[in-house]
Backbone as a printed PyTorch tensor [residue, N CA C, xyz], in Angstrom:
tensor([[[ 35.6410, 104.8610,  57.9980],
         [ 34.9270, 103.7740,  58.6050],
         [ 34.3940, 102.8030,  57.5770]],

        [[ 34.2960, 103.2800,  56.3750],
         [ 33.7790, 102.4040,  55.3460],
         [ 34.7020, 101.2030,  55.1200]],

        [[ 35.9770, 101.4480,  55.1730],
         [ 36.9350, 100.3470,  54.9900],
         [ 36.8520,  99.3890,  56.1680]],

        [[ 36.6560,  99.8830,  57.3670],
         [ 36.5580,  99.0360,  58.5540],
         [ 35.2620,  98.2370,  58.5020]],

        [[ 34.1870,  98.8580,  58.1030],
         [ 32.9070,  98.1740,  58.0180],
         [ 32.9570,  97.0980,  56.9310]],

        [[ 33.5690,  97.4190,  55.8290],
         [ 33.7010,  96.4490,  54.7470],
         [ 34.5580,  95.2780,  55.1960]],

        [[ 35.6070,  95.5240,  55.9400],
         [ 36.4810,  94.4640,  56.4350],
         [ 35.7480,  93.5920,  57.4480]],

        [[ 34.8720,  94.1660,  58.2320],
         [ 34.1230,  93.3980,  59.2080],
         [ 33.0600,  92.5420,  58.5240]],

        [[ 32.4700,  93.0370,  57.4680],
         [ 31.4220,  92.3030,  56.7590],
         [ 31.9770,  91.1700,  55.8920]],

        [[ 33.2290,  91.2570,  55.5010],
         [ 33.8310,  90.2650,  54.6250],
         [ 33.8270,  88.8700,  55.2420]],

        [[ 34.2480,  88.6630,  56.4810],
         [ 34.1970,  87.3100,  57.0460],
         [ 32.7690,  86.7940,  57.1800]],

        [[ 31.8290,  87.6340,  57.4680],
         [ 30.4520,  87.1660,  57.6010],
         [ 29.8850,  86.7580,  56.2480]],

        [[ 30.2490,  87.4720,  55.1840],
         [ 29.7960,  87.0870,  53.8510],
         [ 30.4290,  85.7570,  53.4350]],

        [[ 31.6720,  85.5620,  53.7810],
         [ 32.3380,  84.3010,  53.4720],
         [ 31.6990,  83.1640,  54.2680]],

        [[ 31.3510,  83.4370,  55.5080],
         [ 30.6970,  82.4180,  56.3320],
         [ 29.3190,  82.0950,  55.7740]],

        [[ 28.6070,  83.1550,  55.3170],
         [ 27.2870,  82.9260,  54.7330],
         [ 27.3910,  82.1110,  53.4450]],

        [[ 28.3720,  82.4060,  52.6070],
         [ 28.5090,  81.6640,  51.3520],
         [ 28.9270,  80.2150,  51.6330]],

        [[ 29.7260,  79.9690,  52.6690],
         [ 30.1030,  78.6070,  53.0520],
         [ 28.8960,  77.8250,  53.5330]],

        [[ 28.0340,  78.4770,  54.3370],
         [ 26.8190,  77.8120,  54.8070],
         [ 25.8790,  77.5280,  53.6470]],

        [[ 25.8250,  78.4510,  52.7060],
         [ 24.9720,  78.2780,  51.5390],
         [ 25.4360,  77.0860,  50.6920]],

        [[ 26.7430,  76.9430,  50.5470],
         [ 27.2850,  75.8150,  49.7890],
         [ 26.9510,  74.4920,  50.4810]],

        [[ 27.0740,  74.4660,  51.8120],
         [ 26.7710,  73.2510,  52.5590],
         [ 25.2960,  72.8890,  52.4120]],

        [[ 24.4350,  73.8930,  52.4500],
         [ 23.0030,  73.6210,  52.2910],
         [ 22.6980,  73.0470,  50.9080]],

        [[ 23.3150,  73.6370,  49.8850],
         [ 23.1000,  73.1290,  48.5280],
         [ 23.6130,  71.6930,  48.3990]],

        [[ 24.7590,  71.4400,  49.0030],
         [ 25.3200,  70.1050,  48.9610],
         [ 24.4100,  69.1130,  49.6810]],

        [[ 23.8860,  69.5050,  50.8340],
         [ 22.9700,  68.6380,  51.5670],
         [ 21.6750,  68.4090,  50.7960]],

        [[ 21.1690,  69.4490,  50.1350],
         [ 19.9440,  69.3100,  49.3540],
         [ 20.1230,  68.3520,  48.1780]],

        [[ 21.3250,  68.2370,  47.6770],
         [ 21.5870,  67.2940,  46.5900],
         [ 21.9750,  65.9100,  47.1140]],

        [[ 22.7240,  65.8680,  48.2050],
         [ 23.2500,  64.5990,  48.7070],
         [ 22.1870,  63.7670,  49.4250]],

        [[ 21.3050,  64.3980,  50.1750],
         [ 20.3070,  63.6520,  50.9440],
         [ 19.3500,  62.8790,  50.0290]],

        [[ 18.7580,  63.4760,  48.9970],
         [ 17.8840,  62.6900,  48.1150],
         [ 18.6380,  61.5740,  47.3730]],

        [[ 19.8820,  61.8490,  46.9800],
         [ 20.6610,  60.8080,  46.3040],
         [ 20.9350,  59.6420,  47.2490]],

        [[ 21.2770,  59.9250,  48.4920],
         [ 21.5380,  58.8700,  49.4720],
         [ 20.2660,  58.0730,  49.7560]],

        [[ 19.1320,  58.7450,  49.8780],
         [ 17.8560,  58.0570,  50.1120],
         [ 17.5190,  57.1520,  48.9240]],

        [[ 17.7260,  57.6570,  47.7290],
         [ 17.4590,  56.8680,  46.5280],
         [ 18.3430,  55.6260,  46.4790]],

        [[ 19.6310,  55.7790,  46.7700],
         [ 20.5440,  54.6410,  46.7740],
         [ 20.1800,  53.6260,  47.8510]],

        [[ 19.8250,  54.0840,  49.0320],
         [ 19.4500,  53.1780,  50.1130],
         [ 18.1680,  52.4180,  49.7830]],

        [[ 17.1920,  53.0900,  49.1960],
         [ 15.9580,  52.4030,  48.7930],
         [ 16.2340,  51.3480,  47.7170]],

        [[ 17.0530,  51.7140,  46.7440],
         [ 17.4060,  50.7600,  45.6900],
         [ 18.1400,  49.5500,  46.2410]],

        [[ 19.0920,  49.7930,  47.1400],
         [ 19.8300,  48.6810,  47.7350],
         [ 18.9030,  47.8090,  48.5770]],

        [[ 17.9990,  48.4170,  49.3170],
         [ 17.0540,  47.6490,  50.1260],
         [ 16.1500,  46.7850,  49.2630]],

        [[ 15.6620,  47.3430,  48.1630],
         [ 14.8220,  46.5510,  47.2550],
         [ 15.6190,  45.4360,  46.5900]],

        [[ 16.8470,  45.7260,  46.2290],
         [ 17.6840,  44.7240,  45.5650],
         [ 17.9530,  43.5400,  46.4920]],

        [[ 18.3990,  43.8110,  47.7120],
         [ 18.7740,  42.7390,  48.6230],
         [ 17.5640,  42.0200,  49.2280]],

        [[ 16.4250,  42.6540,  49.2460],
         [ 15.2340,  41.9780,  49.7710],
         [ 14.5420,  41.1510,  48.6880]],

        [[ 14.9390,  41.3170,  47.4350],
         [ 14.3230,  40.5690,  46.3490],
         [ 13.0960,  41.2470,  45.7860]],

        [[ 12.8490,  42.4670,  46.1580],
         [ 11.6730,  43.1720,  45.6820],
         [ 11.8720,  43.8840,  44.3580]],

        [[ 13.1060,  44.0510,  43.9350],
         [ 13.3670,  44.7890,  42.6990],
         [ 13.0340,  43.9790,  41.4370]],

        [[ 13.3750,  42.6860,  41.3300],
         [ 13.0330,  41.9580,  40.0940],
         [ 11.5460,  41.9460,  39.7630]],

        [[ 10.6240,  41.7420,  40.7340],
         [  9.2110,  41.8160,  40.3560],
         [  8.7880,  43.2130,  39.8910]],

        [[  9.3860,  44.2440,  40.4800],
         [  9.0540,  45.5960,  40.0440],
         [  9.5170,  45.8550,  38.6190]],

        [[ 10.6380,  45.2470,  38.2460],
         [ 11.1540,  45.4150,  36.8930],
         [ 10.5360,  44.4440,  35.9020]],

        [[  9.7730,  43.4630,  36.4040],
         [  9.1140,  42.5000,  35.5360],
         [  9.9830,  41.3130,  35.1680]],

        [[ 11.1190,  41.1330,  35.8430],
         [ 11.9930,  40.0020,  35.5100],
         [ 11.7750,  38.8170,  36.4250]],

        [[ 11.1280,  38.9720,  37.5460],
         [ 10.9480,  37.8870,  38.5030],
         [ 10.0310,  36.7960,  37.9930]],

        [[  8.9440,  37.1570,  37.3170],
         [  7.9870,  36.1710,  36.8490],
         [  8.5310,  35.4000,  35.6550]],

        [[  9.2380,  36.0610,  34.7690],
         [  9.7900,  35.3750,  33.6110],
         [ 10.8410,  34.3670,  34.0330]],

        [[ 11.6710,  34.7140,  35.0180],
         [ 12.7050,  33.8010,  35.4930],
         [ 12.1070,  32.5480,  36.0840]],

        [[ 11.0200,  32.6810,  36.8440],
         [ 10.4080,  31.4930,  37.4380],
         [  9.7300,  30.6370,  36.3730]],

        [[  9.1490,  31.2390,  35.3410],
         [  8.5450,  30.4680,  34.2580],
         [  9.6150,  29.7080,  33.4940]],

        [[ 10.7470,  30.3540,  33.2190],
         [ 11.8150,  29.6940,  32.4880],
         [ 12.4050,  28.5540,  33.3020]],

        [[ 12.5510,  28.7480,  34.6060],
         [ 13.1330,  27.6790,  35.4150],
         [ 12.1740,  26.4970,  35.5120]],

        [[ 10.8750,  26.7360,  35.4970],
         [  9.9130,  25.6380,  35.5340],
         [  9.9240,  24.8730,  34.2170]],

        [[ 10.0840,  25.5840,  33.1090],
         [ 10.1050,  24.9360,  31.8090],
         [ 11.4100,  24.1880,  31.5830]],

        [[ 12.5130,  24.6770,  32.1110],
         [ 13.8280,  24.1090,  31.8510],
         [ 14.3170,  23.2640,  33.0190]],

        [[ 13.4340,  22.5090,  33.6280],
         [ 13.8470,  21.6290,  34.7240],
         [ 14.7030,  20.5070,  34.1400]],

        [[ 15.8340,  20.2070,  34.7690],
         [ 16.7060,  19.1630,  34.2160],
         [ 16.0700,  17.7780,  34.3180]],

        [[ 16.4910,  16.9080,  33.4220],
         [ 16.0080,  15.5320,  33.3710],
         [ 17.2090,  14.6220,  33.6420]],

        [[ 16.9990,  13.5870,  34.4380],
         [ 18.0610,  12.6550,  34.7910],
         [ 17.7500,  11.2760,  34.2250]],

        [[ 18.7380,  10.6950,  33.5760],
         [ 18.6030,   9.3550,  33.0070],
         [ 19.6390,   8.4710,  33.6900]],

        [[ 19.1910,   7.3310,  34.2280],
         [ 20.0840,   6.3970,  34.9160],
         [ 20.9770,   5.6710,  33.9250]],

        [[ 22.2300,   5.5250,  34.3200],
         [ 23.1700,   4.6910,  33.5830],
         [ 23.2910,   3.3990,  34.3810]],

        [[ 23.2330,   2.2540,  33.7180],
         [ 23.3250,   0.9900,  34.4620],
         [ 24.6410,   0.9100,  35.2470]],

        [[ 24.6090,   0.1250,  36.2980],
         [ 25.7990,  -0.0590,  37.1290],
         [ 26.9280,  -0.6550,  36.2920]],

        [[ 28.1160,  -0.0900,  36.4440],
         [ 29.2760,  -0.5490,  35.6830],
         [ 30.3210,  -1.0500,  36.6700]],

        [[ 30.7980,  -2.2660,  36.4520],
         [ 31.8920,  -2.8340,  37.2330],
         [ 32.9670,  -3.2300,  36.2350]],

        [[ 34.1650,  -2.6860,  36.4070],
         [ 35.2570,  -2.9860,  35.4890],
         [ 36.5850,  -2.9140,  36.2170]],

        [[ 37.5970,  -3.5500,  35.6160],
         [ 38.9200,  -3.4600,  36.2100],
         [ 39.6020,  -2.1740,  35.7680]],

        [[ 40.4610,  -1.6790,  36.6360],
         [ 41.1890,  -0.4440,  36.3500],
         [ 42.5310,  -0.7690,  35.7120]],

        [[ 43.0700,   0.1990,  34.9890],
         [ 44.3560,   0.0270,  34.3340],
         [ 45.5030,   0.1360,  35.3250]],

        [[ 46.6840,  -0.1090,  34.8300],
         [ 47.8740,  -0.0180,  35.6670],
         [ 48.4810,  -1.3800,  35.8720]],

        [[ 49.8030,  -1.4100,  35.9080],
         [ 50.5120,  -2.6790,  36.0930],
         [ 50.8470,  -2.8180,  37.5730]],

        [[ 49.8470,  -3.1310,  38.3630],
         [ 50.0470,  -3.2840,  39.7990],
         [ 50.2620,  -4.7280,  40.1720]],

        [[ 50.4500,  -4.9440,  41.4600],
         [ 50.6380,  -6.3060,  41.9620],
         [ 49.3460,  -7.0840,  41.8830]],

        [[ 48.2630,  -6.4260,  42.1900],
         [ 46.9830,  -7.1240,  42.1520],
         [ 45.9850,  -6.2730,  41.3810]],

        [[ 45.0000,  -6.8820,  40.7920],
         [ 44.0370,  -6.1050,  39.9940],
         [ 43.1570,  -5.2270,  40.8910]],

        [[ 42.8030,  -4.0870,  40.3620],
         [ 41.8980,  -3.1630,  41.0500],
         [ 40.6300,  -3.0380,  40.2270]],

        [[ 39.5350,  -2.8490,  40.9320],
         [ 38.2400,  -2.7580,  40.2700],
         [ 37.5300,  -1.4840,  40.6990]],

        [[ 36.6490,  -1.0290,  39.8310],
         [ 35.7930,   0.1090,  40.1510],
         [ 34.3510,  -0.2940,  39.8640]],

        [[ 33.4920,   0.1480,  40.7530],
         [ 32.0530,  -0.0800,  40.5830],
         [ 31.3950,   1.2840,  40.7220]],

        [[ 30.6560,   1.6790,  39.7170],
         [ 29.9610,   2.9620,  39.8330],
         [ 28.6210,   2.9360,  39.1410]],

        [[ 27.7610,   3.7540,  39.6820],
         [ 26.4350,   3.9630,  39.1210],
         [ 26.2580,   5.4700,  39.0110]],

        [[ 25.7630,   5.9120,  37.8830],
         [ 25.6840,   7.3510,  37.6420],
         [ 24.3640,   7.7050,  36.9630]],

        [[ 24.1340,   8.9980,  36.9100],
         [ 22.9790,   9.5520,  36.1930],
         [ 23.5080,  10.6320,  35.2550]],

        [[ 22.8870,  10.7340,  34.1040],
         [ 23.2280,  11.7620,  33.1340],
         [ 22.1830,  12.8600,  33.2420]],

        [[ 22.6280,  14.0900,  33.4050],
         [ 21.7120,  15.2310,  33.4970],
         [ 21.5710,  15.8730,  32.1240]],

        [[ 20.3330,  16.0220,  31.6950],
         [ 20.0230,  16.6250,  30.3980],
         [ 19.2130,  17.8960,  30.6200]],

        [[ 19.3690,  18.8490,  29.7380],
         [ 18.6480,  20.1120,  29.8710],
         [ 17.2090,  20.0000,  29.3540]],

        [[ 16.9840,  19.1300,  28.3880],
         [ 15.6500,  19.0220,  27.7900],
         [ 15.0680,  17.6350,  28.0000]],

        [[ 13.7860,  17.5590,  28.2950],
         [ 13.1130,  16.2800,  28.5230],
         [ 12.9900,  15.4700,  27.2310]],

        [[ 12.9560,  16.1270,  26.0780],
         [ 12.8150,  15.4280,  24.8010],
         [ 14.0270,  14.5490,  24.4990]],

        [[ 15.1800,  14.8600,  25.0880],
         [ 16.4040,  14.1260,  24.7970],
         [ 16.5080,  12.8020,  25.5560]],

        [[ 15.6530,  12.5650,  26.5250],
         [ 15.7440,  11.3520,  27.3460],
         [ 15.5680,  10.0940,  26.5000]],

        [[ 14.6680,  10.1160,  25.5460],
         [ 14.4480,   8.9410,  24.6980],
         [ 15.6870,   8.6310,  23.8580]],

        [[ 16.3350,   9.6530,  23.3400],
         [ 17.5490,   9.4450,  22.5400],
         [ 18.6750,   8.8790,  23.3950]],

        [[ 18.7640,   9.2990,  24.6330],
         [ 19.7960,   8.7840,  25.5330],
         [ 19.5530,   7.3150,  25.8230]],

        [[ 18.3100,   6.9430,  26.0700],
         [ 17.9910,   5.5400,  26.3570],
         [ 18.2710,   4.6460,  25.1480]],

        [[ 18.0450,   5.1620,  23.9490],
         [ 18.3380,   4.3980,  22.7370],
         [ 19.8330,   4.1620,  22.5710]],

        [[ 20.6390,   5.1200,  22.9590],
         [ 22.1000,   5.0400,  22.7750],
         [ 22.8290,   4.5940,  24.0350]],

        [[ 22.1300,   4.0380,  24.9860],
         [ 22.7440,   3.6370,  26.2570],
         [ 23.8730,   2.6130,  26.0780]],

        [[ 23.7450,   1.6190,  25.1880],
         [ 24.8760,   0.6910,  25.0150],
         [ 26.1720,   1.3980,  24.5770]],

        [[ 26.0550,   2.3950,  23.7420],
         [ 27.2310,   3.1480,  23.2970],
         [ 27.8540,   3.9240,  24.4670]],

        [[ 27.0120,   4.5020,  25.3150],
         [ 27.5110,   5.2440,  26.4720],
         [ 28.2370,   4.3110,  27.4340]],

        [[ 27.6330,   3.1590,  27.7310],
         [ 28.2430,   2.1970,  28.6500],
         [ 29.5790,   1.7190,  28.0880]],

        [[ 29.6380,   1.4390,  26.7910],
         [ 30.8750,   0.9980,  26.1640],
         [ 31.9660,   2.0660,  26.2830]],

        [[ 31.6250,   3.3040,  26.0100],
         [ 32.6220,   4.3830,  26.0800],
         [ 33.1030,   4.5880,  27.5160]],

        [[ 32.1920,   4.4880,  28.4770],
         [ 32.5780,   4.6500,  29.8790],
         [ 33.4970,   3.5110,  30.3210]],

        [[ 33.1530,   2.2580,  29.9570],
         [ 33.9810,   1.1180,  30.3540],
         [ 35.3580,   1.1840,  29.7020]],

        [[ 35.3990,   1.5400,  28.4490],
         [ 36.6800,   1.6460,  27.7450],
         [ 37.5740,   2.6820,  28.4080]],

        [[ 37.0030,   3.7890,  28.7880],
         [ 37.8020,   4.8180,  29.4610],
         [ 38.2570,   4.3420,  30.8360]],

        [[ 37.3780,   3.7030,  31.5880],
         [ 37.7080,   3.2840,  32.9540],
         [ 38.8340,   2.2540,  32.9800]],

        [[ 38.9970,   1.4710,  31.9220],
         [ 40.0860,   0.4900,  31.8720],
         [ 41.4490,   1.1630,  31.7670]],

        [[ 41.4770,   2.4260,  31.3760],
         [ 42.7380,   3.1620,  31.2730],
         [ 43.0750,   3.9630,  32.5310]],

        [[ 42.1170,   4.0940,  33.4240],
         [ 42.3150,   4.8840,  34.6440],
         [ 43.0570,   4.0310,  35.6790]],

        [[ 44.0410,   4.6330,  36.3310],
         [ 44.7650,   3.9490,  37.4070],
         [ 44.0610,   4.1950,  38.7410]],

        [[ 44.1540,   3.2660,  39.6710],
         [ 43.4690,   3.4350,  40.9650],
         [ 43.9060,   4.6970,  41.7110]],

        [[ 45.1600,   5.1030,  41.5890],
         [ 45.6600,   6.2930,  42.2840],
         [ 44.9430,   7.5650,  41.8170]],

        [[ 44.4700,   7.5530,  40.5910],
         [ 43.8060,   8.7300,  40.0370],
         [ 42.4390,   8.9700,  40.6600]],

        [[ 41.8570,   7.9660,  41.2880],
         [ 40.5110,   8.0880,  41.8460],
         [ 40.5090,   8.2040,  43.3700]],

        [[ 41.6530,   8.3780,  43.9820],
         [ 41.7370,   8.3800,  45.4460],
         [ 41.2500,   9.6690,  46.0930]],

        [[ 41.2730,  10.7830,  45.3980],
         [ 40.8930,  12.0610,  46.0190],
         [ 39.7780,  12.7340,  45.2270]],

        [[ 39.3090,  13.8580,  45.7360],
         [ 38.1830,  14.5570,  45.0880],
         [ 38.5790,  15.1380,  43.7370]],

        [[ 39.8330,  15.5180,  43.5830],
         [ 40.2740,  16.0460,  42.2830],
         [ 40.2030,  14.9530,  41.2170]],

        [[ 40.5420,  13.7260,  41.5890],
         [ 40.4370,  12.6160,  40.6490],
         [ 39.0040,  12.3400,  40.2640]],

        [[ 38.1000,  12.4290,  41.2250],
         [ 36.6810,  12.2380,  40.9400],
         [ 36.1640,  13.3340,  40.0160]],

        [[ 36.6400,  14.5530,  40.2390],
         [ 36.2340,  15.6700,  39.3720],
         [ 36.7340,  15.4390,  37.9430]],

        [[ 37.9860,  15.0140,  37.7830],
         [ 38.5220,  14.7380,  36.4490],
         [ 37.7450,  13.6030,  35.7810]],

        [[ 37.4060,  12.5750,  36.5630],
         [ 36.6100,  11.4730,  36.0270],
         [ 35.2670,  11.9820,  35.5190]],

        [[ 34.6180,  12.8310,  36.2920],
         [ 33.3280,  13.3960,  35.8860],
         [ 33.4650,  14.1690,  34.5720]],

        [[ 34.4960,  14.9910,  34.4610],
         [ 34.6940,  15.7850,  33.2430],
         [ 34.9470,  14.8880,  32.0280]],

        [[ 35.7300,  13.8340,  32.2140],
         [ 35.9980,  12.9060,  31.1120],
         [ 34.7330,  12.1610,  30.6890]],

        [[ 33.9270,  11.7720,  31.6650],
         [ 32.6940,  11.0600,  31.3270],
         [ 31.6950,  11.9820,  30.6260]],

        [[ 31.6520,  13.2380,  31.0260],
         [ 30.7820,  14.2000,  30.3290],
         [ 31.2250,  14.3500,  28.8810]],

        [[ 32.5340,  14.4600,  28.6570],
         [ 33.0510,  14.6040,  27.2920],
         [ 32.7020,  13.3730,  26.4500]],

        [[ 32.8350,  12.1920,  27.0220],
         [ 32.5130,  10.9720,  26.2810],
         [ 31.0120,  10.8290,  26.0390]],

        [[ 30.1990,  11.2350,  26.9830],
         [ 28.7480,  11.1960,  26.7960],
         [ 28.3300,  12.1780,  25.7040]],

        [[ 28.9700,  13.3360,  25.6600],
         [ 28.6670,  14.2960,  24.5860],
         [ 28.9980,  13.7110,  23.2180]],

        [[ 30.0930,  12.9680,  23.1260],
         [ 30.4690,  12.3440,  21.8570],
         [ 29.4660,  11.2570,  21.4830]],

        [[ 29.0800,  10.4440,  22.4450],
         [ 28.1700,   9.3300,  22.1660],
         [ 26.7630,   9.8020,  21.8270]],

        [[ 26.3760,  10.9420,  22.3650],
         [ 25.0050,  11.4380,  22.1730],
         [ 24.9500,  12.6280,  21.2210]],

        [[ 25.8600,  12.7180,  20.3090],
         [ 26.1480,  13.8310,  19.4130],
         [ 25.2180,  15.0500,  19.4470]],

        [[ 23.9820,  15.0460,  18.9740],
         [ 23.2440,  16.3150,  19.0260],
         [ 22.7380,  16.6570,  20.4280]],

        [[ 22.6400,  15.6710,  21.2960],
         [ 22.1300,  15.9010,  22.6500],
         [ 23.2540,  16.4550,  23.5180]],

        [[ 22.9520,  17.4910,  24.2820],
         [ 23.9330,  18.0860,  25.1890],
         [ 23.7630,  17.5170,  26.5940]],

        [[ 24.8390,  17.0000,  27.1550],
         [ 24.8420,  16.4780,  28.5220],
         [ 25.3130,  17.5980,  29.4410]],

        [[ 24.4990,  17.9300,  30.4440],
         [ 24.8570,  18.9910,  31.3850],
         [ 25.8300,  18.5040,  32.4350]],

        [[ 25.6250,  17.2860,  32.9320],
         [ 26.4580,  16.7910,  34.0090],
         [ 26.3230,  15.2750,  34.1050]],

        [[ 27.2990,  14.6580,  34.7480],
         [ 27.2410,  13.2520,  35.1170],
         [ 27.3110,  13.2200,  36.6330]],

        [[ 26.2900,  12.6550,  37.2470],
         [ 26.1970,  12.6180,  38.7020],
         [ 26.4250,  11.1970,  39.1880]],

        [[ 27.3250,  11.0460,  40.1480],
         [ 27.6340,   9.7170,  40.6840],
         [ 26.6650,   9.3850,  41.8000]],

        [[ 25.9830,   8.2440,  41.6710],
         [ 25.1580,   7.7410,  42.7430],
         [ 25.9900,   6.8250,  43.6340]],

        [[ 26.9890,   6.1510,  43.0250],
         [ 27.8620,   5.2470,  43.7570],
         [ 29.1870,   5.1870,  43.0190]],

        [[ 30.2860,   5.2110,  43.7690],
         [ 31.6250,   5.1050,  43.1850],
         [ 32.5120,   4.3870,  44.1900]],

        [[ 32.8170,   3.1360,  43.9110],
         [ 33.6460,   2.3230,  44.7970],
         [ 34.8840,   1.8710,  44.0550]],

        [[ 36.0480,   2.0170,  44.6960],
         [ 37.3040,   1.5680,  44.1240],
         [ 37.8760,   0.5120,  45.0500]],

        [[ 38.2200,  -0.6460,  44.4930],
         [ 38.7870,  -1.7210,  45.3080],
         [ 40.1120,  -2.1430,  44.7450]]])
């Protein structure tokens, strides 16, 4: 009977060890899942950066590094291209600077910026400015020319207030 009793107890011991493994797994998985859910909730609600001490520094830096905009005078010039009739462009823009100290240097060098912009615009064909991709390329070219004209000053962006092509 000992062999029969041992054979009967074997499945119950295996069942007990399986239940024990599941309990251990649950005891490890439940706290990990709770921890992950709490972290995700804090992250997506915006509560984690202040707890880590990064929220206040970011707001101080953004207040100190507010961009500065300098107006560029209105420019009206003819466009390049050997067409039947002349085409003209009229635009007014602003130069975005990262530092407020650079605004005075930009105003001093404004004639150089206007000259570089007009010289470039005389080479642009009207077809190049018909779509948004052309406007984007124009913006990139003007940023590059403004960076050259303002050598140590970094230009973040050129923003169009008005852009008319006739």
